[in-house]
N, C-alpha and C positions, 0 to 999 in steps of 0.2 A: 587586474581588470577582469571582470566577469563577462561571460558570454550569455546572451539572451537564449532562453530555452524555447525554441520554435519548432522542435520536432521530437519524436518519441526516442528515448534512450532505453536500451535493455541491457542489463548486466546480470551475470550468474554469481550468486553468492552461496556459501556453505554455512549452515547454521546446525550445529550438533551432528555433522556428518550428512545432512540431508541438503540436496541442492535445490535452491530456489531461483526464480527469475524476478528480478526487480525491474519494473517498468516505470519510467519516469516521463510524464507527459505534461504539456503546458496546464492541463486541468488538475493533475494530482499524481499520486504514486499508487502502485499496485504490487503486491508481493504474493507470488503464487508458487506452489511446489512445481519444480521443472516438469514439463510435459502436461501440465494441467492448466485449464482455462480459469477456473474459479479460485479466487483468493481474497485476500484482505485488501481493501481499496480505501484510500483517504484522499479527499479533495483538498486542495490548497486553501479554498475559501472556508471550509470548516476548520482547518487547522489554525487560521489566523483569527478566526471569530471566537475560537474557544469551544466550539461545537464538537471538535474532534474528541475531546475527552468524554463528553457525554455520549457520543456515538460508540466509543470504545467500550464504555461501561454497559450501554444497552445490549451491544452484540455479545458481550461476555455473559450477561444475564440470559439472554435467549439461547446461547449454546449450552448452558447448564440445564435448561428445561428440557431440551431434546434428549 
């Protein structure tokens, strides 16, 4: 049985030795380096519509320009 996601969940994960905070909300998910506010964010509506792949590609291309 599944439980409805009606509030924010935060979990810490380690990726290649770096601590990150994963925040799961009813609107989407956010991954940020622990202690930082800015990070990568993905909305559920973008994921299910297929726009997530397009957004990821656009963000990657913008970061290369900087």
